C-alpha positions, 0 to 999 in steps of 0.5 A: 490675488486677494493680497493685491493692494488697492493702491496697485496701479499695475495692469494686473492690480487695476484688473483685479479690483475692477473685474466682476469676480463673481462672474469670473469665479462662475466661469472658472467653475464651468471650465472646471466642470468641462475638465471633469466631463472631458474625463467622464465622457471619454469611453473605453479610456486606455493607457495608450496615448495613441488611443483616439479617445485618449487623444480627444480627451487630452486635446479638450483639456489643452483647449480648456487651459488655453481657453481659460488663459485667453479669457483672462487676457481678453478681460484685461482689455480696455473698451477701445482695445475690445473694439479693435480686437473685435474689428480685426476678428470680425474681418478675418473670420467673416472672410473665413466663414465665406471661405468654408463655402468654397473649401470647407470640410463637409459634415452631414451636408454642411460646410462649416469647418476648415481643416488644419493639420491635426484639427478643424476650425469653425470660423462662425464660432469666432465670428459670433463674439466679434459680430456682437461687439461690432454691431453694438458699437455701430448701433451705439455710435449712431446715437453718439454721432448724429447722421452716422448710419450705424443702425443700417450698417449693423443690420447690413452686417447681420444680413450678410452674415446670416446669408453666409450661415444660411448657405453653409447651412447652419440654422442654429447659428443663424438663430443665435445671431438673429436673437443677438441683433434683435436684443441689441435693437430692443435695448436701444429702444426699438419701437414696440411695433417693430418688435412685433414685426421682427417677431413675425419675421422670425416666426415666418423664418422658422416655419419656412425652415421647417417647410423648405430645409429637409434636415430641419423638417426631419428633426422637428418631425422626430421631436413630435413623433419619436421612435427608438430607431428614428430618434435614437439619440434623443431617447437615449439621452433622455434615458440617461437622466433616468438612469442617473437619478438624484446622485448619479451612477458615479464617475465612469459608470455611465453607459450613454457615452458608449452608445451616443456618437455625440456624447462628448459634444451635443449630449454631454449634459446627458453624460453629466446626468447619468454619472453625477445625477440630477443635483449636479445638473441643477448645479450646472444650470445654477452656474449658468444662471449666475453668469447671466443674471450677474451680467444683467445686474451689472449692465442695469447700472451701466451708463455707457450705451455701447457697453449695454448693447455689446454686453447684452448681446454677449450674455444673450448669446451665451445664455441662449446657447446653453439653454438650447443645448440642455433643453435638447438633451432633455427633449424639451425642444428638437435636437440641435447641434449646439455645444454647451459652453465650456463643457462640450467637446470642441476646440473652436467652441471652447476658444470662441466662448472664452473670447466671448466671455473675456469680452464680457468681463472686460465690458463689465469692469468698474470704470471711472468716466475718464475710462470710457472711450 
């Protein structure tokens, strides 16, 4: 790609010289780490292709490959194409998220997935990037077109989405959507008094969730008073980091994956800590930090409000999701079933975050004023 001439006016040439190659490299490294940990987090790997662990590993590698291609394709979209793609996705996956309440697969009392031949899909994962683009678009359009009720429409879309997520229930995803819409209104210039009001509402919602939602109450109480039997996953994950030390036990030598049912998904960071050590975990955190900080720096110089609001929401959702997963693995916060972007097992998670970061790469490309629409 480095041999592409600056005078190349093809779609690929224009993309290469306008895309943020630092962010692209960092995201590619996360996909590579996801591939490594798909192998490392697979217990009891055998040579039989029909072995469930082998099949899960192969599926994850295929999804990572599909995710990488999807991210590149989405990063080539124009601003208008990003809006149209998000609008189409938003309509489809909002309806599918509602469909899960009627015919969704129940797992641990939650209806978040739709069963398809050979795999399941979590529509809310795909709704998130679409929601971020649409809400940013609506808020920006209210500034651009006087009298257009964009802010009220964005807030109404959020409330409907939050209601669906609450009914599943998916408190973690609801929290992500809430922080995203709050960030977008804040970037739009939300008055500080409303910032405090919103903070109180979020705090009140968290307290209410603790009081009235049984599994939230249980997780918080286990975080405050963990025991080997009641907080088995959190304690086992934390011990994995101690076992790994600075450099880790070596690829395939870790034991946590044999005892934790969520080792490939929610606690994949613990697998990384045990097998590759503290330095490798610090490297993962550094890459996530590079993506977040780099995007923020690009947005600081961005003249288009829609790009700022949508890009800000995308990067906050990405960074917050990574933080929640890694902090849960380290027992810094109560455990929450949230995947580590590009690294945790799960086809829906990988493909959805690929679309999300493809949108971010598309939004943060260098543009001339004539390219904004």
